[in-house]
MARFILO-308452 format. One record per residue: residue number from 1; z negated, x, y negated of N, C-alpha, C in turn. Coordinates in nm, 3 decimals. Each point is the difference from the previous one (the first is absolute). Layout:
{resi = NUM; nw = Z; nu = X; nv = Y; caw = Z; cau = X; cav = Y; cw = Z; cu = X; cv = Y}
...
! end
This chain:
{resi = 1; nw = 1.313; nu = 7.823; nv = 4.929; caw = 0.066; cau = -0.126; cav = -0.004; cw = -0.086; cu = -0.106; cv = -0.070}
{resi = 2; nw = -0.128; nu = 0.008; nv = 0.027; caw = -0.089; cau = -0.093; cav = -0.067; cw = 0.008; cu = 0.014; cv = -0.151}
{resi = 3; nw = 0.010; nu = 0.121; nv = -0.042; caw = 0.007; cau = 0.026; cav = -0.143; cw = 0.131; cu = -0.056; cv = -0.054}
{resi = 4; nw = 0.107; nu = 0.015; nv = 0.077; caw = 0.129; cau = -0.051; cav = -0.043; cw = -0.003; cu = -0.153; cv = -0.010}
{resi = 5; nw = -0.062; nu = -0.065; nv = 0.097; caw = -0.016; cau = -0.146; cav = -0.003; cw = -0.081; cu = -0.044; cv = -0.121}
{resi = 6; nw = -0.102; nu = 0.073; nv = -0.023; caw = -0.086; cau = -0.033; cav = -0.114; cw = 0.078; cu = 0.013; cv = -0.130}
{resi = 7; nw = 0.077; nu = 0.109; nv = -0.014; caw = 0.082; cau = 0.018; cav = -0.119; cw = 0.108; cu = -0.107; cv = -0.008}
{resi = 8; nw = 0.057; nu = -0.034; nv = 0.116; caw = 0.105; cau = -0.101; cav = 0.003; cw = -0.055; cu = -0.135; cv = -0.046}
{resi = 9; nw = -0.117; nu = -0.036; nv = 0.051; caw = -0.061; cau = -0.127; cav = -0.042; cw = -0.036; cu = 0.004; cv = -0.148}
{resi = 10; nw = -0.051; nu = 0.111; nv = -0.040; caw = -0.038; cau = 0.014; cav = -0.140; cw = 0.125; cu = -0.009; cv = -0.089}
{resi = 11; nw = 0.109; nu = 0.061; nv = 0.042; caw = 0.124; cau = -0.003; cav = -0.074; cw = 0.056; cu = -0.143; cv = -0.007}
{resi = 12; nw = -0.006; nu = -0.075; nv = 0.111; caw = 0.045; cau = -0.140; cav = -0.001; cw = -0.087; cu = -0.084; cv = -0.094}
{resi = 13; nw = -0.128; nu = 0.024; nv = 0.001; caw = -0.092; cau = -0.074; cav = -0.087; cw = 0.036; cu = 0.026; cv = -0.147}
{resi = 14; nw = 0.026; nu = 0.124; nv = -0.034; caw = 0.035; cau = 0.035; cav = -0.137; cw = 0.135; cu = -0.062; cv = -0.036}
{resi = 15; nw = 0.097; nu = 0.003; nv = 0.092; caw = 0.131; cau = -0.062; cav = -0.026; cw = -0.014; cu = -0.150; cv = -0.025}
{resi = 16; nw = -0.084; nu = -0.067; nv = 0.078; caw = -0.022; cau = -0.144; cav = -0.019; cw = -0.063; cu = -0.026; cv = -0.137}
{resi = 17; nw = -0.096; nu = 0.082; nv = -0.037; caw = -0.062; cau = -0.017; cav = -0.132; cw = 0.101; cu = 0.021; cv = -0.112}
{resi = 18; nw = 0.086; nu = 0.100; nv = 0.017; caw = 0.102; cau = 0.027; cav = -0.101; cw = 0.095; cu = -0.118; cv = -0.009}
{resi = 19; nw = 0.040; nu = -0.057; nv = 0.113; caw = 0.090; cau = -0.117; cav = -0.001; cw = -0.066; cu = -0.119; cv = -0.070}
{resi = 20; nw = -0.129; nu = -0.019; nv = 0.027; caw = -0.071; cau = -0.111; cav = -0.066; cw = -0.007; cu = 0.021; cv = -0.151}
{resi = 21; nw = -0.016; nu = 0.123; nv = -0.041; caw = -0.015; cau = 0.030; cav = -0.142; cw = 0.133; cu = 0.016; cv = -0.073}
{resi = 22; nw = 0.110; nu = 0.000; nv = 0.072; caw = 0.131; cau = 0.024; cav = -0.060; cw = 0.032; cu = -0.095; cv = -0.116}
{resi = 23; nw = -0.026; nu = -0.134; nv = 0.010; caw = 0.029; cau = -0.086; cav = -0.115; cw = -0.077; cu = 0.041; cv = -0.126}
{resi = 24; nw = -0.125; nu = 0.040; nv = 0.018; caw = -0.078; cau = 0.044; cav = -0.117; cw = 0.051; cu = 0.134; cv = -0.052}
{resi = 25; nw = 0.040; nu = 0.086; nv = 0.093; caw = 0.053; cau = 0.131; cav = -0.040; cw = 0.130; cu = -0.020; cv = -0.078}
{resi = 26; nw = 0.083; nu = -0.096; nv = 0.041; caw = 0.125; cau = -0.027; cav = -0.071; cw = -0.025; cu = -0.046; cv = -0.143}
{resi = 27; nw = -0.113; nu = -0.068; nv = -0.024; caw = -0.032; cau = -0.045; cav = -0.136; cw = -0.025; cu = 0.117; cv = -0.094}
{resi = 28; nw = -0.032; nu = 0.117; nv = 0.056; caw = -0.020; cau = 0.117; cav = -0.085; cw = 0.131; cu = 0.048; cv = -0.060}
{resi = 29; nw = 0.112; nu = -0.039; nv = 0.059; caw = 0.131; cau = 0.033; cav = -0.055; cw = 0.022; cu = -0.095; cv = -0.118}
{resi = 30; nw = 0.017; nu = 0.052; nv = -0.123; caw = 0.013; cau = -0.087; cav = -0.117; cw = 0.115; cu = -0.099; cv = 0.010}
{resi = 31; nw = 0.111; nu = 0.040; nv = 0.057; caw = 0.113; cau = -0.091; cav = 0.012; cw = -0.033; cu = -0.116; cv = 0.093}
{resi = 32; nw = -0.066; nu = 0.031; nv = 0.111; caw = -0.037; cau = -0.107; cav = 0.095; cw = -0.104; cu = -0.092; cv = -0.062}
{resi = 33; nw = -0.097; nu = 0.056; nv = -0.071; caw = -0.102; cau = -0.083; cav = -0.067; cw = 0.063; cu = -0.093; cv = -0.102}
{resi = 34; nw = 0.095; nu = 0.053; nv = -0.079; caw = 0.068; cau = -0.083; cav = -0.100; cw = 0.081; cu = -0.110; cv = 0.066}
{resi = 35; nw = 0.067; nu = 0.035; nv = 0.110; caw = 0.082; cau = -0.099; cav = 0.071; cw = -0.087; cu = -0.114; cv = 0.050}
{resi = 36; nw = -0.117; nu = 0.032; nv = 0.052; caw = -0.089; cau = -0.104; cav = 0.054; cw = -0.069; cu = -0.081; cv = -0.110}
{resi = 37; nw = -0.024; nu = 0.063; nv = -0.114; caw = -0.067; cau = -0.071; cav = -0.110; cw = 0.095; cu = -0.085; cv = -0.083}
{resi = 38; nw = 0.128; nu = 0.026; nv = 0.005; caw = 0.098; cau = -0.072; cav = -0.081; cw = -0.008; cu = -0.152; cv = 0.018}
{resi = 39; nw = -0.006; nu = -0.054; nv = 0.123; caw = -0.011; cau = -0.147; cav = 0.012; cw = -0.128; cu = -0.055; cv = -0.063}
{resi = 40; nw = -0.110; nu = 0.075; nv = 0.013; caw = -0.126; cau = -0.046; cav = -0.059; cw = 0.007; cu = 0.001; cv = -0.153}
{resi = 41; nw = 0.062; nu = 0.102; nv = -0.055; caw = 0.015; cau = 0.006; cav = -0.145; cw = 0.088; cu = -0.113; cv = -0.051}
{resi = 42; nw = 0.103; nu = -0.034; nv = 0.075; caw = 0.087; cau = -0.112; cav = -0.038; cw = -0.076; cu = -0.131; cv = 0.003}
{resi = 43; nw = -0.082; nu = -0.018; nv = 0.103; caw = -0.080; cau = -0.123; cav = 0.009; cw = -0.098; cu = -0.010; cv = -0.116}
{resi = 44; nw = -0.062; nu = 0.113; nv = -0.035; caw = -0.094; cau = -0.001; cav = -0.113; cw = 0.072; cu = -0.037; cv = -0.129}
{resi = 45; nw = 0.119; nu = 0.056; nv = -0.022; caw = 0.076; cau = -0.032; cav = -0.121; cw = 0.036; cu = -0.148; cv = -0.003}
{resi = 46; nw = 0.041; nu = -0.055; nv = 0.115; caw = 0.034; cau = -0.143; cav = 0.006; cw = -0.122; cu = -0.086; cv = -0.031}
{resi = 47; nw = -0.115; nu = 0.038; nv = 0.056; caw = -0.123; cau = -0.078; cav = -0.025; cw = -0.039; cu = 0.008; cv = -0.147}
{resi = 48; nw = 0.016; nu = 0.115; nv = -0.062; caw = -0.033; cau = 0.015; cav = -0.142; cw = 0.089; cu = -0.090; cv = -0.085}
{resi = 49; nw = 0.130; nu = -0.008; nv = 0.033; caw = 0.091; cau = -0.088; cav = -0.073; cw = -0.042; cu = -0.146; cv = 0.015}
{resi = 50; nw = -0.039; nu = -0.037; nv = 0.122; caw = -0.040; cau = -0.139; cav = 0.026; cw = -0.126; cu = -0.034; cv = -0.079}
{resi = 51; nw = -0.096; nu = 0.092; nv = -0.006; caw = -0.123; cau = -0.023; cav = -0.076; cw = 0.033; cu = -0.022; cv = -0.148}
{resi = 52; nw = 0.088; nu = 0.083; nv = -0.055; caw = 0.037; cau = -0.016; cav = -0.141; cw = 0.069; cu = -0.134; cv = -0.022}
{resi = 53; nw = 0.085; nu = -0.039; nv = 0.094; caw = 0.072; cau = -0.128; cav = -0.011; cw = -0.099; cu = -0.116; cv = 0.003}
{resi = 54; nw = -0.096; nu = 0.006; nv = 0.092; caw = -0.099; cau = -0.108; cav = 0.009; cw = -0.084; cu = -0.007; cv = -0.127}
{resi = 55; nw = -0.033; nu = 0.115; nv = -0.056; caw = -0.079; cau = 0.003; cav = -0.123; cw = 0.077; cu = -0.067; cv = -0.114}
{resi = 56; nw = 0.128; nu = 0.029; nv = -0.011; caw = 0.083; cau = -0.062; cav = -0.104; cw = 0.009; cu = -0.151; cv = 0.023}
{resi = 57; nw = 0.021; nu = -0.041; nv = 0.125; caw = 0.010; cau = -0.143; cav = 0.030; cw = -0.131; cu = -0.071; cv = -0.035}
{resi = 58; nw = -0.113; nu = 0.063; nv = 0.031; caw = -0.129; cau = -0.059; cav = -0.032; cw = -0.015; cu = -0.016; cv = -0.152}
{resi = 59; nw = 0.035; nu = 0.104; nv = -0.073; caw = -0.012; cau = -0.007; cav = -0.146; cw = 0.092; cu = -0.107; cv = -0.058}
{resi = 60; nw = 0.120; nu = -0.013; nv = 0.055; caw = 0.091; cau = -0.105; cav = -0.046; cw = -0.058; cu = -0.138; cv = 0.025}
{resi = 61; nw = -0.062; nu = -0.018; nv = 0.117; caw = -0.063; cau = -0.128; cav = 0.031; cw = -0.113; cu = -0.032; cv = -0.097}
{resi = 62; nw = -0.081; nu = 0.101; nv = -0.030; caw = -0.111; cau = -0.021; cav = -0.094; cw = 0.055; cu = -0.033; cv = -0.139}
{resi = 63; nw = 0.105; nu = 0.070; nv = -0.040; caw = 0.059; cau = -0.027; cav = -0.132; cw = 0.059; cu = -0.141; cv = -0.007}
{resi = 64; nw = 0.061; nu = -0.046; nv = 0.108; caw = 0.053; cau = -0.137; cav = 0.002; cw = -0.114; cu = -0.100; cv = -0.015}
{resi = 65; nw = -0.108; nu = 0.023; nv = 0.074; caw = -0.116; cau = -0.089; cav = -0.007; cw = -0.058; cu = -0.001; cv = -0.142}
{resi = 66; nw = -0.014; nu = 0.118; nv = -0.058; caw = -0.055; cau = 0.009; cav = -0.136; cw = 0.092; cu = -0.069; cv = -0.101}
{resi = 67; nw = 0.130; nu = 0.013; nv = 0.020; caw = 0.095; cau = -0.065; cav = -0.091; cw = -0.014; cu = -0.152; cv = 0.007}
{resi = 68; nw = -0.009; nu = -0.051; nv = 0.123; caw = -0.017; cau = -0.145; cav = 0.018; cw = -0.132; cu = -0.046; cv = -0.062}
{resi = 69; nw = -0.107; nu = 0.075; nv = 0.025; caw = -0.130; cau = -0.035; cav = -0.057; cw = 0.004; cu = 0.003; cv = -0.152}
{resi = 70; nw = 0.069; nu = 0.099; nv = -0.056; caw = 0.010; cau = 0.009; cav = -0.146; cw = 0.075; cu = -0.119; cv = -0.058}
{resi = 71; nw = 0.106; nu = -0.042; nv = 0.068; caw = 0.077; cau = -0.116; cav = -0.046; cw = -0.087; cu = -0.126; cv = 0.003}
{resi = 72; nw = -0.075; nu = -0.016; nv = 0.111; caw = -0.090; cau = -0.116; cav = 0.011; cw = -0.106; cu = 0.003; cv = -0.110}
{resi = 73; nw = -0.055; nu = 0.118; nv = -0.022; caw = -0.105; cau = 0.015; cav = -0.102; cw = 0.056; cu = -0.028; cv = -0.139}
{resi = 74; nw = 0.122; nu = 0.042; nv = -0.024; caw = 0.064; cau = -0.026; cav = -0.129; cw = 0.016; cu = -0.150; cv = -0.022}
{resi = 75; nw = 0.041; nu = -0.072; nv = 0.105; caw = 0.017; cau = -0.145; cav = -0.011; cw = -0.134; cu = -0.067; cv = -0.028}
{resi = 76; nw = -0.103; nu = 0.045; nv = 0.072; caw = -0.133; cau = -0.059; cav = -0.022; cw = -0.051; cu = 0.031; cv = -0.140}
{resi = 77; nw = 0.025; nu = 0.122; nv = -0.047; caw = -0.044; cau = 0.037; cav = -0.135; cw = 0.072; cu = -0.083; cv = -0.106}
{resi = 78; nw = 0.128; nu = -0.024; nv = 0.021; caw = 0.077; cau = -0.081; cav = -0.094; cw = -0.056; cu = -0.142; cv = -0.005}
{resi = 79; nw = -0.031; nu = -0.054; nv = 0.118; caw = -0.060; cau = -0.134; cav = 0.006; cw = -0.133; cu = -0.002; cv = -0.073}
{resi = 80; nw = -0.082; nu = 0.103; nv = 0.023; caw = -0.131; cau = 0.006; cav = -0.066; cw = 0.015; cu = 0.008; cv = -0.151}
{resi = 81; nw = 0.095; nu = 0.081; nv = -0.047; caw = 0.023; cau = 0.011; cav = -0.145; cw = 0.047; cu = -0.133; cv = -0.057}
{resi = 82; nw = 0.088; nu = -0.069; nv = 0.073; caw = 0.046; cau = -0.132; cav = -0.045; cw = -0.117; cu = -0.097; cv = -0.009}
{resi = 83; nw = -0.085; nu = 0.001; nv = 0.104; caw = -0.117; cau = -0.088; cav = 0.000; cw = -0.094; cu = 0.032; cv = -0.116}
{resi = 84; nw = -0.018; nu = 0.130; nv = -0.026; caw = -0.087; cau = 0.037; cav = -0.112; cw = 0.061; cu = -0.047; cv = -0.132}
{resi = 85; nw = 0.132; nu = 0.007; nv = -0.011; caw = 0.066; cau = -0.049; cav = -0.121; cw = -0.023; cu = -0.149; cv = -0.020}
{resi = 86; nw = 0.010; nu = -0.075; nv = 0.110; caw = -0.024; cau = -0.145; cav = -0.008; cw = -0.144; cu = -0.029; cv = -0.042}
{resi = 87; nw = -0.093; nu = 0.074; nv = 0.058; caw = -0.142; cau = -0.018; cav = -0.036; cw = -0.020; cu = 0.035; cv = -0.146}
{resi = 88; nw = 0.066; nu = 0.108; nv = -0.045; caw = -0.011; cau = 0.038; cav = -0.141; cw = 0.049; cu = -0.109; cv = -0.093}
{resi = 89; nw = 0.110; nu = -0.063; nv = 0.038; caw = 0.055; cau = -0.110; cav = -0.081; cw = -0.099; cu = -0.116; cv = -0.004}
{resi = 90; nw = -0.058; nu = -0.032; nv = 0.115; caw = -0.098; cau = -0.110; cav = 0.005; cw = -0.123; cu = 0.034; cv = -0.082}
{resi = 91; nw = -0.045; nu = 0.124; nv = 0.007; caw = -0.117; cau = 0.041; cav = -0.078; cw = 0.029; cu = -0.013; cv = -0.149}
{resi = 92; nw = 0.120; nu = 0.043; nv = -0.041; caw = 0.037; cau = -0.012; cav = -0.142; cw = 0.004; cu = -0.147; cv = -0.042}
{resi = 93; nw = 0.052; nu = -0.086; nv = 0.088; caw = 0.005; cau = -0.143; cav = -0.034; cw = -0.141; cu = -0.056; cv = -0.018}
{resi = 94; nw = -0.090; nu = 0.037; nv = 0.092; caw = -0.138; cau = -0.048; cav = -0.010; cw = -0.066; cu = 0.057; cv = -0.125}
{resi = 95; nw = 0.026; nu = 0.127; nv = -0.026; caw = -0.058; cau = 0.063; cav = -0.120; cw = 0.049; cu = -0.071; cv = -0.126}
{resi = 96; nw = 0.127; nu = -0.032; nv = -0.005; caw = 0.053; cau = -0.071; cav = -0.117; cw = -0.063; cu = -0.139; cv = -0.012}
{resi = 97; nw = -0.018; nu = -0.066; nv = 0.114; caw = -0.063; cau = -0.132; cav = -0.006; cw = -0.144; cu = 0.012; cv = -0.047}
{resi = 98; nw = -0.069; nu = 0.105; nv = 0.046; caw = -0.139; cau = 0.020; cav = -0.043; cw = -0.005; cu = 0.029; cv = -0.151}
{resi = 99; nw = 0.099; nu = 0.076; nv = -0.045; caw = 0.006; cau = 0.032; cav = -0.143; cw = 0.022; cu = -0.129; cv = -0.080}
{resi = 100; nw = 0.086; nu = -0.085; nv = 0.051; caw = 0.025; cau = -0.128; cav = -0.067; cw = -0.127; cu = -0.084; cv = -0.002}
{resi = 101; nw = -0.072; nu = 0.002; nv = 0.112; caw = -0.127; cau = -0.075; cav = 0.005; cw = -0.098; cu = 0.056; cv = -0.102}
{resi = 102; nw = -0.010; nu = 0.135; nv = -0.002; caw = -0.093; cau = 0.063; cav = -0.094; cw = 0.040; cu = -0.032; cv = -0.144}
{resi = 103; nw = 0.130; nu = 0.003; nv = -0.027; caw = 0.046; cau = -0.035; cav = -0.135; cw = -0.032; cu = -0.146; cv = -0.030}
{resi = 104; nw = 0.014; nu = -0.085; nv = 0.100; caw = -0.026; cau = -0.142; cav = -0.017; cw = -0.148; cu = -0.027; cv = -0.024}
{resi = 105; nw = -0.087; nu = 0.080; nv = 0.062; caw = -0.144; cau = -0.020; cav = -0.020; cw = -0.038; cu = 0.022; cv = -0.145}
{resi = 106; nw = 0.067; nu = 0.093; nv = -0.061; caw = -0.032; cau = 0.029; cav = -0.140; cw = 0.065; cu = -0.097; cv = -0.097}
{resi = 107; nw = 0.088; nu = -0.087; nv = 0.046; caw = 0.071; cau = -0.087; cav = -0.093; cw = -0.042; cu = -0.146; cv = 0.014}
{resi = 108; nw = -0.124; nu = -0.025; nv = 0.033; caw = -0.051; cau = -0.136; cav = 0.002; cw = 0.038; cu = -0.079; cv = 0.123}
{resi = 109; nw = -0.006; nu = 0.061; nv = 0.115; caw = 0.029; cau = -0.071; cav = 0.124; cw = -0.118; cu = -0.091; cv = 0.030}
{resi = 110; nw = 0.028; nu = -0.114; nv = 0.056; caw = -0.106; cau = -0.097; cav = 0.031; cw = -0.077; cu = 0.045; cv = 0.124}
{resi = 111; nw = -0.124; nu = -0.048; nv = 0.015; caw = -0.078; cau = 0.037; cav = 0.119; cw = 0.069; cu = -0.041; cv = 0.129}
{resi = 112; nw = 0.076; nu = -0.111; nv = -0.003; caw = 0.071; cau = -0.041; cav = 0.120; cw = 0.110; cu = 0.102; cv = 0.036}
{resi = 113; nw = 0.068; nu = 0.049; nv = -0.100; caw = 0.103; cau = 0.101; cav = 0.026; cw = -0.061; cu = 0.129; cv = 0.053}
{resi = 114; nw = -0.115; nu = 0.038; nv = -0.054; caw = -0.071; cau = 0.119; cav = 0.049; cw = -0.039; cu = -0.020; cv = 0.146}
{resi = 115; nw = -0.055; nu = -0.118; nv = 0.030; caw = -0.042; cau = -0.028; cav = 0.139; cw = 0.122; cu = 0.000; cv = 0.093}
{resi = 116; nw = 0.112; nu = -0.057; nv = -0.046; caw = 0.123; cau = 0.001; cav = 0.080; cw = 0.044; cu = 0.143; cv = 0.026}
{resi = 117; nw = -0.007; nu = 0.084; nv = -0.100; caw = 0.038; cau = 0.141; cav = 0.016; cw = -0.092; cu = 0.071; cv = 0.097}
{resi = 118; nw = -0.129; nu = -0.026; nv = -0.011; caw = -0.098; cau = 0.061; cav = 0.091; cw = 0.027; cu = -0.046; cv = 0.143}
{resi = 119; nw = 0.024; nu = -0.130; nv = 0.016; caw = 0.028; cau = -0.053; cav = 0.134; cw = 0.127; cu = 0.064; cv = 0.059}
{resi = 120; nw = 0.102; nu = 0.007; nv = -0.085; caw = 0.125; cau = 0.061; cav = 0.045; cw = -0.022; cu = 0.147; cv = 0.037}
{resi = 121; nw = -0.077; nu = 0.071; nv = -0.082; caw = -0.033; cau = 0.140; cav = 0.030; cw = -0.076; cu = 0.014; cv = 0.131}
{resi = 122; nw = -0.095; nu = -0.092; nv = 0.023; caw = -0.076; cau = 0.003; cav = 0.126; cw = 0.090; cu = -0.029; cv = 0.120}
{resi = 123; nw = 0.096; nu = -0.092; nv = -0.018; caw = 0.094; cau = -0.029; cav = 0.110; cw = 0.083; cu = 0.124; cv = 0.033}
{resi = 124; nw = 0.045; nu = 0.065; nv = -0.106; caw = 0.079; cau = 0.123; cav = 0.024; cw = -0.086; cu = 0.107; cv = 0.068}
{resi = 125; nw = -0.124; nu = 0.011; nv = -0.044; caw = -0.090; cau = 0.098; cav = 0.060; cw = -0.021; cu = -0.031; cv = 0.148}
{resi = 126; nw = -0.024; nu = -0.124; nv = 0.033; caw = -0.019; cau = -0.038; cav = 0.141; cw = 0.127; cu = 0.025; cv = 0.080}
{resi = 127; nw = 0.114; nu = -0.028; nv = -0.062; caw = 0.128; cau = 0.026; cav = 0.066; cw = 0.016; cu = 0.149; cv = 0.028}
{resi = 128; nw = -0.039; nu = 0.083; nv = -0.098; caw = 0.009; cau = 0.144; cav = 0.020; cw = -0.093; cu = 0.046; cv = 0.111}
{resi = 129; nw = -0.118; nu = -0.059; nv = 0.009; caw = -0.097; cau = 0.038; cav = 0.103; cw = 0.049; cu = -0.036; cv = 0.140}
{resi = 130; nw = 0.086; nu = -0.100; nv = 0.009; caw = 0.050; cau = -0.040; cav = 0.133; cw = 0.104; cu = 0.098; cv = 0.053}
{resi = 131; nw = 0.056; nu = 0.078; nv = -0.090; caw = 0.099; cau = 0.099; cav = 0.044; cw = -0.075; cu = 0.113; cv = 0.071}
{resi = 132; nw = 0.026; nu = 0.012; nv = 0.130; caw = -0.066; cau = 0.103; cav = 0.081; cw = 0.103; cu = 0.104; cv = 0.041}
{resi = 133; nw = -0.015; nu = 0.118; nv = -0.054; caw = 0.093; cau = 0.109; cav = 0.031; cw = -0.057; cu = 0.096; cv = 0.104}
{resi = 134; nw = -0.115; nu = -0.033; nv = 0.058; caw = -0.063; cau = 0.094; cav = 0.094; cw = 0.088; cu = 0.025; cv = 0.123}
{resi = 135; nw = 0.069; nu = -0.103; nv = 0.049; caw = 0.086; cau = 0.019; cav = 0.118; cw = 0.118; cu = 0.090; cv = -0.036}
{resi = 136; nw = 0.062; nu = -0.026; nv = -0.116; caw = 0.111; cau = 0.085; cav = -0.043; cw = -0.048; cu = 0.143; cv = -0.021}
{resi = 137; nw = -0.116; nu = 0.014; nv = -0.061; caw = -0.055; cau = 0.133; cav = -0.024; cw = -0.029; cu = 0.071; cv = 0.132}
{resi = 138; nw = -0.057; nu = -0.072; nv = 0.097; caw = -0.031; cau = 0.060; cav = 0.130; cw = 0.127; cu = 0.042; cv = 0.073}
{resi = 139; nw = 0.103; nu = -0.085; nv = -0.004; caw = 0.128; cau = 0.035; cav = 0.063; cw = 0.061; cu = 0.124; cv = -0.064}
{resi = 140; nw = -0.004; nu = 0.005; nv = -0.133; caw = 0.056; cau = 0.116; cav = -0.070; cw = -0.077; cu = 0.126; cv = 0.034}
{resi = 141; nw = -0.133; nu = -0.009; nv = 0.007; caw = -0.081; cau = 0.116; cav = 0.035; cw = 0.027; cu = 0.045; cv = 0.143}
{resi = 142; nw = 0.013; nu = -0.095; nv = 0.093; caw = 0.030; cau = 0.035; cav = 0.140; cw = 0.136; cu = 0.069; cv = 0.009}
{resi = 143; nw = 0.098; nu = -0.055; nv = -0.069; caw = 0.135; cau = 0.061; cav = 0.003; cw = -0.003; cu = 0.139; cv = -0.059}
{resi = 144; nw = -0.076; nu = 0.016; nv = -0.108; caw = -0.013; cau = 0.132; cav = -0.062; cw = -0.060; cu = 0.100; cv = 0.099}
{resi = 145; nw = -0.109; nu = -0.041; nv = 0.068; caw = -0.064; cau = 0.090; cav = 0.097; cw = 0.095; cu = 0.035; cv = 0.115}
{resi = 146; nw = 0.073; nu = -0.099; nv = 0.052; caw = 0.094; cau = 0.025; cav = 0.110; cw = 0.111; cu = 0.095; cv = -0.043}
{resi = 147; nw = 0.055; nu = -0.022; nv = -0.120; caw = 0.105; cau = 0.089; cav = -0.049; cw = -0.054; cu = 0.141; cv = -0.019}
{resi = 148; nw = -0.119; nu = 0.011; nv = -0.052; caw = -0.060; cau = 0.132; cav = -0.021; cw = -0.023; cu = 0.071; cv = 0.132}
{resi = 149; nw = -0.048; nu = -0.073; nv = 0.103; caw = -0.020; cau = 0.061; cav = 0.132; cw = 0.133; cu = 0.040; cv = 0.063}
{resi = 150; nw = 0.103; nu = -0.081; nv = -0.020; caw = 0.130; cau = 0.029; cav = 0.060; cw = 0.060; cu = 0.127; cv = -0.058}
{resi = 151; nw = -0.020; nu = 0.020; nv = -0.131; caw = 0.063; cau = 0.114; cav = -0.066; cw = -0.091; cu = 0.121; cv = -0.009}
{resi = 152; nw = -0.129; nu = -0.017; nv = 0.027; caw = -0.094; cau = 0.110; cav = -0.002; cw = -0.084; cu = -0.003; cv = 0.127}
{resi = 153; nw = 0.064; nu = 0.020; nv = 0.117; caw = -0.078; cau = -0.006; cav = 0.125; cw = -0.103; cu = 0.111; cv = 0.004}
{resi = 154; nw = -0.113; nu = -0.031; nv = 0.061; caw = -0.109; cau = 0.099; cav = 0.010; cw = 0.023; cu = 0.087; cv = 0.118}
! end
């Protein structure tokens, strides 16, 4: 009887172990494994679609920002070209006046006229020296650095 009890207890122990292992044993059945994995595979597919969607949205946002920046830069470049054109016109005017002065020096201009021309030239020179573009240059350089950092992050 003792042996029977021992076998009975041992048999119950084995049955309990088999019951505990039954869910894992069922996974060995390919149909059951597929059935249980199907929801996980669907979730993975949904997450992959969402990642692709977010990537496209991010790229669209960057493209919008770059488009706006390009438009702003185009406007600034147009202004700079216009300003350079104005400066070019002024330089040509001064050059023509200097040419007239030089021509006048060779045609018997009086010392008073020469002194007046020199004084006028010195006034223009002093006026040119008062033009300080360092602030504009610094702002342009700062904007250039910021734009470069924005579009080429490290």
